[in-house]
N, C-alpha and C positions, 0 to 999 in steps of 0.2 A: 542457601539455608532454607529448609522446609519447615513449615509449622502446621500441625494438624489441630483443628479446633473442633470440639464436640458440641453439638447443639442437640436439643431434644428431638428433632425430626430428621436431621441429616448430618453429614460430615462435609465440612468445607475445608479446603486447604489453601493457604496463601504462601507463595514463595517470593522472595525478594530477588529481583534481578539487579545485580550490581552493574552500574553503567560507568564507563571510564570518563565521560564528559564531566567537567566541573563548571562551577559558576565563573563567568568571565567578569573580571573587575576592570573598571575604567576610571582612572583618576582625572582624566582630561576634562577641564572646564573651570568655571569660576565657583569658588567655595566661599560662602559667607560664614563669618566666624562670630560666635558669641561665647565670651568667657566670663565667669563669675568667680571672684577671688574672696577668700577668707584668710585671716592671719593663721599662721601655723600654731601659734600659742602666745598668750599675753601673760606676763608675770607682773606681780605687784612689787614695787620698791617701797619699803617702809623705814621710818626713822626709829629711834630707840623707844619711843612711846607707842610703837605699833600703828602709827598713823601712815596712811598711804601718801607718798610724796611723788609718785609718778608711775607710769606704766612702761614696760619695755617688751620687746618681742613682736612688734608689728601692730600696734593699736590703730595705725592708720592704713592697714592693709586690706581694707574693704574697697573693692575695686571691680570695675567691669571692663571688658574689652569688646570692641565692636570693629569689624573691618572685613577684609576679603583677601583671599589668596587665589591666584590663577596658576594652574598646573598645566603645562603643555604636554604634547605627546611623548616628549623625551624625559619627562619627569622634572623639568626645571620649574622652580617655584618663584613667583614674584607676587607683589601685592603690598598692602598697607594695613597694619593693625597698630594704630597709634604711632605710626612711623613706617618707613620702608621695610619690607620683608623680602629676603632672598633665601634660596636653599634648594634642596632636592627632595623628591618623594618617590618611593617605590612601594609596591604592594606584593605581598606573598601569595602563594597559591591558595591559602585559606583565608584571604581577605584582611590580613593585618597590614596596616599602612605604617611605614617608617617615614616620618617627616623630619628631615635633618635640616634645620635652619642655620644659616650662616650669619645673617644680620637680622635684628640688631646685635645679636650675640650668638655664639654657637650653642645650640641646644637640640636635643633629639626628643621626639614624641613617638610613642607607639599607640596607634589608634585602630580599633576594630572598625570595619566598614560594612555597611549593609550589602546584601546580595544585589540590590539595585544600584549600588555604587553612588548613593546620593546622600548618605548621612554617616558621620563619624562622631565618636564621643569617647572621652577618657577623663579621669581626674589625676592630678599630679601635684607635687609640691616642689618648690624651688625657692631658696632663700628664705624670706620671712612670710611667704604666702603659699596657699594651696588653692588650686583652681579646678573648677569643672569646665571642660572645654567642649563645645558643640560646633560642628561644621555641617553646613547644608549646601549641597551642590545646586546651583541655580538651574532652572529649566531652560531649555533652548527657546521655548516660547511659552507664554502664559496668557490666558484669557479670563475675563470676568467670570465666566461659567466655572472655571477651575476652583474658585474659592467659594462658590455658592454652596450652602448646606449648613449643617450643625457641626460645631467644633468644641472639643474640650479645651479649656484654658487652664494650664498649670503654671503657678507663679510662686517664686520665693523672693523674699525681701530682707535686706539688712540696712542699718544706717550707713550713710556714706562715710562717717567717721564718728568716733566717740568724743563728744565735746567735753573737755575737762576744764573745771574751774577751781582755782586755788585761792587760799587766803594769803595774808601777808607773810606767813611763814613758809610758803610754798608747800602747804598741806592741802590735799585734795578734799574739797567740800561738796562738789557736784559733778555728776557725769550724765551727759545727755545721750539719748538714743537707746536707753536700756530696754525699752518696750517696742523697739522697731524691728524685731526679728520675727518675721511672719511668713506664712504660706497660705495659699488659697487655691481652690479648685472651683471653676465655674464653667459656664457654657456661653458661646456666642453663636447666634443664628444669622446667616447672611442670605438675603433674598436675591432674586434674579435681577433686581434693580441696583444692587450694590449697597443696600441699606443694611445696617447691622443692629442687633438687639442683644446686649450683654446682660446676662443674669436677670432676664425679665424686667426690662426697663431701668436697671441700675445705670446703664449708660446706653445711649443710642447715637447713631451717626451714619457716616458713609465709609465704605471701603472700596478701594480700587487697586488694580494690579497692573504693572507694566510687563512688557514682554520678557524681561529678565527675571521676573518673579519677585520684584520688590513690591510689597503690599503696603499701601498708605491708608492709615486710619485717621479720619477726621471726625472728632466728636461733635455732637450737637451742642455740648456744653463749652462755652467759650473759655472756661477756666482750665480745660484739659488740652494739653499740647498735641500737636500732630505727631503720630507715631509711625515708625516704619518697621515692618516685619519682613522676614526673608523666607520665601517658599522653597521647598526642596524640589528636585526634578520629578519625583513621583506625585507632587502636588497634594500631599496629604499631611505635611508637617510644616509649621512656620516657627522660626526662632527669633528671639530678640533679647539683647542685653542692653540695659539703659541705666543711667544714673544722673543724679543732679546733686546739688549741695546738701540735700536732706537725706536721700536714700538711694539704694541700688536695687534693681530688679532683674531677674532672669525669668523670661516668659516663654513657654512652649505651647503652641496650639497643635492639636491632633484632630484630624477629621473623623467624625463618628461613623461607625459601620458595625455590622454584626461580627462578633469574634467567637469562633469555635475553639474549644480547648485544644484539639489535636493540631490546629494550625500553628501552635506555638512550640511544637516539639523540636528539640535540639538544644544546643549549648549557647547560652547568651552571656556576653561579657557585660558586666555592670559597672557603673561609675556613680558615686554618690557623694553628697556633702551633708554634714550634720552639724547642728549647733543648737544651743539652748534657746527656748522660745523667748526668754528675756533674761537679763542680768539682775542678780539679787544683790543690793547694796546695803551694807551695814555701817552705821555711824555710832560714834561715841556721844556722850552727853553734851559735848561742845559742837556737835554737828560736823565733826571731821570723819571722813570715810576711813574705816579700819579694815574692811574686807569687801571683795566683790566676787560673788560666786557665779560661775558660768564661763569665765574667761578661758578655762581649760577644755571647754566643750566643742571647740572648732576642730572638726575632723573630716577627712576624706577617705574613701575606700574604693578599691577596684576589686571585683569579685566575679563569681560565675553563678548562673542559675541553669540547671539542667531540667528541662521539661520533657515528659514522656507522653507517648500517644494515649496512655490510659489515664492521663491527668495527674499522675504522681509527679512530684517535684523534689529536687534536692539541690544543694549548692553551698557555697561559702560566700558570705558578704563580710560582715564584721566577725561573725562566728559561723560554724557549720549549721545547717538547718535541713529539715525535710518537711514535706506536707503534700498539698495537692493544689490544683488550680481550677478555676472556673472562668468561663467567658460569658459574655452577655450581648444582647442585641444593641446596646448603646455604645459599643466600642470599648468597654472596660474589660480589664483582665485582672482577676483577683488571685493573689497568692496567699494561701493559708499556710502559715509557717510556724504554728505552735503558739502564737501570740493571741490575746483575747480578740483582736480584730485583724482581718486580713490586710495585706498591702494591696491597695487598689491603684491600678495604672491604666492609662489610655494607650491602646495599641494602634499603630498606623495601619491604614488599609492595605498598604503594600506588604505588611506583615513582619518586618524585621527590625522594628523599633518600638519600644514602649517607654513611657515616662510617668512617674507618679510623685506626688507630694503628700506629706502627712505629718502628724505630730505624735510619734510613739513616745509615751512618757512625757518628759519635759523637753524633748527634742523637736526641732524642725528638721525634716529630711526631704531631700530631693534625690531621686534615683532614676537614672536612664539606663537602658539596656539595648545592646546591638547584637543581632544574630548575623554572623558573617557567612555561615554555611547552613544550608537547609538539608538535613539528612535525608537520604533515600530510604527512610524507614517505612515499614508496612506492618500493620497489626490488625487483628480482628477483636473488637471490643463490643460486647452485647450484640453479637451476630451481625455487626457492620464492619466492613473493611475500611480502615482509616489510614491516611498518609498525610505527609506534609506537602501542601501545594507549592507550585513554583512554575516558572516559565518553562514550557515544553514538556511538562510532566503529564502523564496519563496512565490509566490503569488498563492492563490487558487481561484477558480471560482465556481459559482452555479447559477442556474436559479430560485431556490426556497428556498434557505437557508438550503437545505439538499443535501446530495450527493456531497460534495465538492470534486473537482478535481484540481490537480496542473496545473498551466499554464506552458506550455512547455518553457524551457530555462529561466524561471524567476529567478532561483537561481544564475544566472551569470550576471544579469542586474539589473536596478533599475527603469524601466519604461515599461509600456505596453499600447498599443493603441487598445482598444476594437473595434470590427467591428460588425455591426448589421447583416451582412451576416452569421457570425459564432457564435456570442454570443446572438443574439436575441435582441428584443427591450427593455428588462429589464433584468438586470443581477447584480449579487452581487460578490464582491471581498473582500478577506481578506488576511492579511499578516501573515504568519506563521513562526515560528522558530523551527527548529528541536531540540529535547531535547539534 
């Protein structure tokens, strides 16, 4: 494919070289698991007077999962996530993992995986629950220097259960946890000595990491428990699912770095959870509950986001959308999709994962995205040649479609601005990938 681009002073041409090599995916290793569950739907049971006498449909399905899977070179799966896990795993040529579990019960998952083979994510429903599932492959080694720096902290929270109180006629008069549906976005800075500072002195303490990527957080506040996060093999994302008798949390940390729009080009698989930011309770004049709004707001979605080199974007999440994207030096990635405010996410430094939380309308939302394939796209935008970076990729140049030569330093960037002084008035460029 040849593309001619006219500029005021010269004519440049870019041609895309299709390369047969594909990203190599590797399932082998230990994968830490973080799952966050919501009920698929809760319905009200009422008596003849219209008073609520109970909830059905999974009012106790607020749950978190924490554990690990080990996948060997043959694809055999073992591990423990609230009990022993066995099964098999395979990965397709385009990075989609089929996880077929045999125990504790037969179930299949289809999960997109990053090109670095170290993160997977999906949302799904089964029985009375719907779940956002994250897996992070453990690094083969990790050092304190790997966690040093500034990180985005994305977190969602629900109550552990809806506490119900009845009167002597088994009529519902109180429900606890209605205001415990939350999301937050903050930052944590970790220095070279392993000290951390969360949200400018909101919390401080020490962080350490072992060789397997388990990060231990010990707060200076004695009232805060010790926490464990799990680092991915690229050492730019940490995950944690945790719960107690009061509430459940899913927390994802993403290391900050500068994000360029064109680095995100390609097709992303998204997974999200949505729920109301609180439940609205109505009572009659006797203090009996007659309605609870928001119980039908628990939803999950899988979708797609297509990002272009020119910053335009389209896709389908809950509904189709289109818009544009912008990157920033602080590691954020904004998707403008026709709403009053953009969806802001934190993108991993390795480039194939982003996560964001927000409150569109009355909802709490968490969305994660995985790019399994980095396209070999090439474009010229505003007189600059742009492409999607990746391992082994570099730009080549030629004045006559023969005698191709590499563009210096193009293997570590994703843009190049041609100059007529050095490249001439007509020039050709192509993107190559090393075998």
